[in-house]
C-alpha positions as CSV (number, residue, x, y, z in Angstrom):
1,M,-39.4,4.2,-5.2
2,I,-36.3,5.8,-4.0
3,T,-34.6,1.7,-3.9
4,L,-35.8,2.2,-8.2
5,G,-34.1,6.0,-8.4
6,A,-30.8,4.6,-6.8
7,L,-30.7,1.6,-9.1
8,A,-31.1,3.7,-12.1
9,F,-28.3,5.8,-11.4
10,V,-25.6,2.4,-10.9
11,I,-27.4,1.3,-14.1
12,L,-26.5,5.1,-16.0
13,I,-23.0,4.9,-14.6
14,T,-22.3,1.6,-15.7
15,L,-23.6,2.2,-19.2
16,I,-21.6,5.4,-19.6
17,L,-18.3,3.3,-18.5
18,V,-18.8,0.5,-21.1
19,G,-19.2,3.1,-23.9
20,V,-22.5,4.1,-24.5
21,P,-22.9,7.7,-25.1
22,I,-24.3,9.6,-22.3
23,G,-27.0,11.1,-23.9
24,L,-28.1,7.8,-25.5
25,S,-27.8,6.4,-22.0
26,L,-29.6,9.3,-20.3
27,M,-32.2,8.6,-22.5
28,V,-32.9,5.3,-22.4
29,V,-32.6,4.7,-18.5
30,G,-35.0,7.8,-18.2
31,I,-37.6,7.0,-20.3
32,A,-37.2,3.1,-18.8
33,G,-37.7,4.5,-15.8
34,L,-40.6,6.6,-16.3
35,A,-42.4,3.8,-17.7
36,L,-41.4,1.9,-14.5
37,V,-43.0,4.4,-12.4
38,G,-46.1,5.2,-14.7
39,N,-46.8,3.6,-17.8
40,L,-45.5,3.6,-21.9
41,S,-47.7,6.3,-22.2
42,T,-47.2,8.9,-19.9
43,A,-43.1,8.1,-20.6
44,M,-44.1,9.2,-24.0
45,T,-45.9,11.7,-23.1
46,Q,-42.8,12.9,-21.3
47,I,-40.1,12.8,-23.8
48,T,-43.0,14.9,-26.1
49,L,-43.3,17.8,-23.1
50,A,-38.8,17.5,-22.5
51,L,-38.3,17.3,-26.6
52,W,-40.5,20.9,-26.6
53,S,-39.7,22.7,-23.5
54,E,-36.0,22.4,-23.6
55,G,-35.9,22.8,-27.4
56,T,-37.9,26.1,-27.4
57,K,-35.7,27.9,-25.0
58,F,-34.5,31.1,-26.8
59,V,-31.0,31.0,-25.2
60,L,-30.4,27.3,-26.3
61,I,-29.6,29.0,-30.2
62,A,-26.8,30.4,-28.7
63,I,-24.7,26.8,-28.2
64,P,-24.8,26.1,-32.0
65,F,-23.5,29.7,-32.8
66,Y,-20.5,29.7,-30.6
67,I,-20.0,26.3,-31.9
68,L,-19.6,27.9,-35.1
69,M,-18.1,30.8,-34.1
70,G,-15.2,28.4,-32.5
71,N,-14.8,26.7,-35.9
72,L,-14.8,29.6,-37.9
73,I,-11.9,31.0,-35.7
74,Y,-10.1,27.9,-36.3
75,H,-10.6,27.7,-39.9
76,T,-9.0,31.2,-39.9
77,G,-5.2,30.4,-38.6
78,I,-5.8,33.1,-35.7
79,A,-4.4,30.1,-33.3
80,R,-0.8,30.4,-34.6
81,N,-1.4,33.9,-34.9
82,L,-2.1,34.0,-31.0
83,F,1.2,31.3,-30.2
84,R,3.5,33.8,-32.4
85,A,2.4,36.9,-31.0
86,A,2.9,35.5,-27.3
87,S,6.2,34.0,-28.0
88,Y,7.3,37.1,-29.1
89,W,6.4,38.9,-26.3
90,L,6.8,36.3,-23.6
91,G,10.0,33.9,-25.0
92,W,12.4,35.7,-22.6
93,L,10.7,34.0,-19.7
94,P,12.0,30.9,-18.1
95,G,10.2,28.4,-19.4
96,G,8.4,31.2,-22.0
97,L,7.2,29.0,-24.4
98,G,5.2,27.1,-21.9
99,V,3.9,30.5,-20.8
100,A,2.7,31.6,-24.0
101,A,1.1,28.7,-24.9
102,V,-1.0,29.5,-21.5
103,F,-2.0,32.8,-22.7
104,A,-2.2,31.9,-26.3
105,C,-4.9,28.9,-25.2
106,A,-6.6,31.5,-23.1
107,G,-7.1,33.8,-26.4
108,F,-8.6,31.0,-28.4
109,G,-10.5,29.5,-25.1
110,A,-12.0,33.4,-25.7
111,V,-13.4,32.5,-28.8
112,S,-13.8,29.2,-29.1
113,G,-15.7,28.2,-25.8
114,S,-14.5,24.4,-25.7
115,S,-11.9,22.9,-23.7
116,T,-11.3,20.1,-26.3
117,A,-10.8,22.3,-29.4
118,T,-8.8,24.2,-27.9
119,A,-6.5,21.7,-26.6
120,R,-6.3,20.0,-30.1
121,T,-6.1,22.9,-32.2
122,M,-3.3,24.9,-29.9
123,G,-1.5,21.6,-29.2
124,A,-0.6,20.6,-33.0
125,I,0.6,24.1,-33.1
126,I,2.7,24.4,-29.9
127,I,4.0,21.0,-29.1
128,P,6.1,20.7,-32.4
129,E,8.0,24.1,-31.3
130,M,8.0,23.0,-27.6
131,R,10.4,20.0,-29.0
132,R,12.4,21.5,-31.2
133,Y,13.2,24.1,-28.3
134,G,14.6,21.4,-26.5
135,Y,11.0,21.2,-23.4
136,G,10.5,18.7,-21.5
137,L,7.7,16.4,-22.5
138,P,5.7,16.1,-19.1
139,L,6.1,19.8,-18.9
140,S,4.9,20.4,-22.5
141,T,2.1,18.2,-22.9
142,G,1.0,18.9,-19.2
143,V,0.8,22.7,-20.3
144,M,-1.1,22.0,-23.0
145,S,-3.9,19.9,-21.4
146,S,-4.1,21.6,-18.4
147,S,-4.2,24.9,-20.5
148,G,-7.2,23.8,-22.8
149,T,-9.1,23.6,-19.9
150,L,-9.4,27.2,-20.1
151,G,-11.5,27.1,-23.3
152,I,-14.5,26.2,-20.7
153,L,-14.0,29.1,-18.4
154,I,-13.0,32.2,-20.3
155,P,-16.3,33.1,-21.9
156,P,-17.8,32.3,-24.4
157,S,-18.1,28.8,-22.7
158,I,-20.6,26.3,-23.9
159,I,-20.7,24.7,-20.6
160,M,-21.2,27.8,-18.8
161,I,-24.6,28.2,-21.7
162,F,-25.2,24.0,-19.9
163,Y,-25.1,25.1,-16.4
164,G,-27.2,28.3,-17.0
165,L,-30.1,26.2,-18.7
166,M,-29.9,23.4,-15.7
167,T,-30.2,26.4,-12.9
168,E,-31.8,29.0,-14.7
169,T,-29.0,31.4,-14.1
170,S,-27.9,34.3,-16.0
171,I,-25.8,33.0,-18.7
172,G,-24.6,36.9,-19.1
173,D,-23.6,36.7,-15.6
174,L,-21.9,33.4,-16.1
175,F,-20.1,34.9,-19.0
176,I,-18.8,37.9,-16.7
177,A,-17.9,36.3,-14.0
178,G,-15.4,33.7,-15.6
179,V,-13.3,36.7,-16.7
180,I,-11.2,37.6,-13.9
181,P,-10.8,33.8,-12.7
182,G,-9.9,32.7,-16.0
183,L,-7.1,35.5,-16.0
184,M,-6.2,34.3,-12.9
185,I,-5.9,31.2,-13.3
186,S,-3.8,31.8,-16.6
187,V,-1.2,33.8,-14.6
188,L,-1.1,31.0,-12.0
189,F,-0.5,28.6,-14.4
190,S,2.4,30.5,-15.8
191,A,3.7,30.8,-12.3
192,I,4.1,27.0,-12.0
193,I,5.9,27.0,-15.4
194,V,8.5,29.6,-14.4
195,A,9.0,28.3,-11.1
196,I,9.3,24.4,-12.4
197,V,12.0,25.6,-15.0
198,I,13.8,27.4,-12.5
199,A,14.0,24.4,-10.0
200,N,15.2,22.2,-13.0
201,P,16.7,24.2,-16.0
202,A,16.3,21.2,-18.4
203,Q,12.4,20.9,-18.9
204,G,12.7,24.6,-20.2
205,G,14.9,23.5,-23.1
206,H,17.5,26.2,-24.5
207,A,16.1,29.9,-24.8
208,V,14.4,31.4,-27.3
209,D,15.9,34.0,-29.9
210,L,13.3,36.8,-29.7
211,P,12.5,39.1,-33.2
212,P,13.3,42.7,-33.6
213,M,10.5,45.1,-32.0
214,G,9.2,45.6,-35.5
215,D,8.2,42.3,-35.7
216,R,6.8,41.6,-32.4
217,L,4.3,44.6,-33.2
218,R,3.2,43.3,-36.4
219,A,2.3,40.0,-34.9
220,L,0.2,41.8,-32.5
221,V,-1.7,43.3,-35.4
222,H,-2.7,40.2,-36.4
223,V,-4.3,39.2,-33.3
224,I,-6.2,42.7,-32.5
225,P,-9.1,41.3,-34.8
226,V,-9.9,38.7,-31.9
227,L,-8.9,40.6,-29.3
228,A,-11.2,43.4,-30.2
229,L,-14.2,40.6,-31.1
230,F,-13.6,39.5,-27.3
231,G,-13.9,42.7,-26.0
232,F,-16.9,43.7,-27.7
233,L,-19.0,41.0,-27.0
234,L,-17.9,40.8,-23.3
235,G,-18.5,44.7,-23.4
236,G,-21.9,44.5,-24.7
237,L,-22.7,42.1,-22.4
238,Y,-21.5,43.7,-19.6
239,V,-23.1,46.7,-20.2
240,G,-26.6,45.1,-21.5
241,A,-26.5,46.1,-25.1
242,F,-27.1,42.3,-26.1
243,T,-27.8,38.9,-24.7
244,P,-25.8,36.2,-24.9
245,T,-27.7,34.4,-27.4
246,E,-27.8,38.3,-29.6
247,G,-24.0,38.0,-28.9
248,S,-23.2,34.4,-30.3
249,I,-25.4,36.0,-33.7
250,I,-23.1,39.3,-33.8
251,G,-20.1,36.9,-33.1
252,V,-20.5,34.5,-36.0
253,I,-21.2,37.4,-38.5
254,A,-18.1,39.1,-37.5
255,V,-15.6,36.2,-37.6
256,L,-17.2,35.7,-41.5
257,V,-16.5,39.4,-42.1
258,M,-13.0,39.1,-40.7
259,G,-12.2,35.7,-42.5
260,G,-13.5,37.4,-45.8
261,A,-11.1,40.4,-45.4
262,Q,-8.1,38.2,-44.9
263,R,-9.1,35.5,-47.2
264,S,-8.5,33.0,-44.8
265,L,-12.1,31.4,-45.4
266,S,-13.0,29.4,-47.9
267,L,-16.1,28.0,-48.7
268,R,-14.7,24.3,-47.7
269,A,-13.9,25.9,-44.7
270,I,-17.2,27.0,-44.1
271,R,-18.9,24.0,-44.7
272,D,-17.1,21.8,-42.4
273,A,-17.6,24.6,-39.8
274,L,-21.2,24.2,-40.3
275,S,-21.3,20.4,-40.0
276,D,-19.3,19.9,-37.1
277,A,-21.4,22.3,-35.2
278,A,-24.9,20.5,-36.7
279,L,-23.2,17.5,-35.3
280,L,-21.8,18.8,-31.6
281,T,-25.3,20.7,-31.4
282,T,-27.4,17.4,-31.9
283,M,-25.4,15.7,-29.5
284,L,-25.5,18.6,-26.8
285,F,-29.6,18.2,-27.6
286,V,-29.9,14.8,-27.0
287,I,-27.8,15.0,-23.4
288,I,-30.0,18.1,-22.4
289,V,-33.1,16.4,-23.3
290,G,-32.0,12.8,-22.0
291,G,-30.9,14.9,-18.5
292,T,-34.2,16.1,-18.2
293,L,-36.0,12.8,-18.8
294,F,-33.6,11.0,-16.3
295,T,-33.8,14.2,-13.4
296,R,-38.0,14.0,-14.2
297,F,-37.7,10.1,-13.2
298,L,-35.5,10.6,-10.3
299,V,-37.9,13.2,-8.6
300,Q,-40.7,10.7,-9.0
301,T,-39.0,7.7,-7.5
302,G,-37.9,10.4,-4.7
303,F,-34.4,9.9,-4.9
304,I,-33.5,13.1,-5.4
305,G,-35.3,14.8,-2.4
306,A,-34.2,11.6,-0.2
307,L,-30.6,12.3,-1.1
308,T,-31.0,16.1,-0.7
309,G,-32.7,15.6,2.8
310,M,-30.0,13.3,3.8
311,I,-27.4,15.9,3.2
312,L,-29.1,18.8,4.7
313,D,-29.7,16.5,7.6
314,M,-25.6,16.2,7.7
315,E,-26.0,19.8,8.5
316,L,-22.5,20.6,6.5
317,G,-21.2,24.1,6.5
318,Y,-20.0,26.2,4.1
319,W,-16.5,24.6,4.2
320,S,-17.4,21.3,4.4
321,F,-19.8,21.4,1.5
322,I,-17.0,22.8,-0.6
323,L,-14.3,20.1,0.6
324,A,-17.2,17.3,-0.4
325,I,-18.2,18.3,-3.3
326,T,-14.7,19.0,-4.6
327,V,-13.5,15.5,-3.6
328,L,-16.8,14.2,-5.2
329,Y,-15.9,16.2,-8.6
330,L,-12.1,14.7,-8.5
331,I,-13.7,11.4,-8.1
332,L,-16.3,11.6,-10.6
333,G,-13.8,13.3,-13.3
334,C,-12.3,9.5,-13.0
335,V,-14.9,7.8,-14.7
336,L,-17.5,10.8,-16.6
337,D,-17.1,13.2,-19.1
338,L,-17.8,16.9,-18.2
339,F,-21.6,17.2,-19.2
340,G,-22.3,13.6,-17.6
341,M,-20.6,15.3,-14.3
342,L,-22.8,18.2,-14.7
343,I,-25.9,16.1,-15.3
344,L,-25.6,13.6,-12.4
345,T,-25.0,16.2,-9.8
346,V,-26.2,19.9,-10.7
347,P,-29.9,18.7,-10.1
348,I,-28.9,17.2,-6.4
349,L,-26.2,20.1,-5.6
350,F,-27.5,23.4,-6.6
351,P,-30.8,23.3,-4.4
352,I,-27.9,22.5,-1.8
353,A,-25.9,25.2,-2.0
354,I,-28.5,27.8,-2.2
355,S,-30.3,26.7,1.0
356,L,-26.6,27.3,2.0
357,G,-26.8,31.1,1.1
358,I,-24.2,30.2,-1.9
359,D,-24.7,32.6,-4.9
360,P,-25.5,30.9,-7.9
361,V,-23.8,32.4,-10.2
362,W,-20.2,31.9,-8.0
363,F,-21.8,28.0,-7.7
364,G,-21.3,27.9,-11.1
365,I,-17.7,29.3,-11.8
366,Y,-16.7,26.9,-8.7
367,I,-18.4,23.9,-10.7
368,I,-16.6,24.6,-14.0
369,I,-13.4,24.7,-12.1
370,V,-13.7,21.7,-10.3
371,A,-15.0,20.1,-13.2
372,E,-11.9,21.1,-15.0
373,I,-9.8,19.1,-13.1
374,G,-11.7,16.2,-14.1
375,L,-10.5,17.1,-17.8
376,V,-6.6,16.4,-16.9
377,T,-7.4,13.3,-14.0
378,P,-6.5,9.8,-14.8
379,P,-8.1,7.5,-16.1
380,L,-10.9,9.4,-18.1
381,G,-9.0,13.2,-18.9
382,V,-10.1,13.7,-21.8
383,N,-7.9,16.6,-22.8
384,V,-5.1,14.5,-21.9
385,Y,-6.0,11.8,-24.5
386,V,-6.8,14.7,-27.2
387,I,-3.0,15.6,-26.8
388,K,-1.8,11.8,-27.1
389,T,-3.3,12.3,-29.9
390,V,-1.1,15.1,-30.8
391,A,1.9,13.6,-29.6
392,P,0.8,10.1,-29.7
393,D,4.4,8.8,-28.8
394,V,4.5,10.5,-25.1
395,P,3.0,7.8,-22.6
396,L,-0.1,8.8,-20.7
397,G,1.4,8.4,-17.5
398,K,3.7,11.0,-18.8
399,I,1.1,13.0,-20.0
400,F,-0.7,12.9,-16.5
401,L,2.4,13.4,-14.0
402,G,2.8,17.0,-16.1
403,C,-0.3,17.5,-15.2
404,L,0.0,17.0,-11.3
405,P,1.6,21.0,-10.8
406,F,-1.5,22.5,-12.6
407,V,-4.3,20.4,-10.8
408,A,-2.5,21.5,-7.6
409,G,-2.6,25.2,-9.1
410,M,-6.3,24.8,-9.7
411,L,-6.8,23.3,-6.5
412,V,-5.2,26.3,-5.1
413,F,-7.4,28.7,-6.2
414,I,-10.4,26.9,-6.0
415,A,-9.4,27.2,-1.6
416,A,-8.3,31.8,-2.4
417,M,-12.4,31.6,-4.3
418,A,-13.8,29.9,-1.7
419,A,-12.2,32.0,0.9
420,F,-12.5,35.7,-1.3
421,P,-16.1,35.1,-3.4
422,Q,-15.6,38.5,-4.8
423,I,-12.9,37.1,-7.3
424,A,-15.7,35.6,-9.7
425,L,-18.3,37.8,-8.5
426,V,-17.1,41.4,-8.7
427,L,-17.7,42.1,-11.8
428,V,-21.3,41.4,-11.3
429,H,-22.3,42.6,-8.4
């Protein structure tokens, strides 16, 4: 049985590598495996149970609404306003447009919840501007690929909801815990950009002409609505005024009101946003159900129990465990996307983390950060390919090279967060 589970694991990764969508791969292997360890009738029963158990979770409603909120924000044009305000106030720094890009991505990530959406939307706006001012291509594309990852760390975050559903961890606590690490990584990325430009001024292009104070203040006014929305959602979650699911619905209503007041949302934009949200939600639901079926199959084979026992028998300490998992995610990030990494690893690693006394909320933030690194590491680096579509003339190797300093920065931050867990937990406990 254990051998069957290991073989299924290999088949699953092979299917993903040859291009079969991860949700479909999980369902096919899970259903086939359940039929082998039982029979076709029990496999069909498990499908029904998985569809019902996962589809009726109230918190699942939050996923389509947060996706819809991000899509509506995209159509309001707030992304351009965020970058304009950030560049007006931060453009005086060495590599100022790069620093502005980091905080603009953080701002957009605070209302979009998606890494690829952040990279795609902000990259299309910012990279042409950085080119116009003579920034080096490795720096400009590396900044955008790496800063896009802030979209899944700064709440609301779809991947936090995903992790919360898998581990039954409070999604509200995860959202709150992501704020300080998200802001600290933004500052860290900014410091890296400044250091790169000081060491190699050619990468920073020529100076940006700062507008008069009146224009700078007016630019801030245009981003107040999105900052107010973020503050309201986070504040409401912090004081317990509403749940993450209720917050997602409030957020959508607020964006619709804001878009209507600014006349920046057309009926066609709303239709497109609804269509995109429906498609992405369906994809995520297939992954969730497929992951449930695959995990149930592995449990029945004894594979998860055997693997967990083997890891526990190694008697890894806290630091050994963190180091091993970080290396594991760096390797998996080369061949799997974000959801694939979580589906395949969290059911195994989460019980071990709990047995070592690691806080489940902290572990969620840690997993998300190390998974972020996988978004910018070769050969799969999803965000790098997103930026490649925005800057098609830039070789992939040059974009990956530009990401290296930021990958190093995230690894340093992981070490700091492991040494001082309160970085992530201070607002929660």
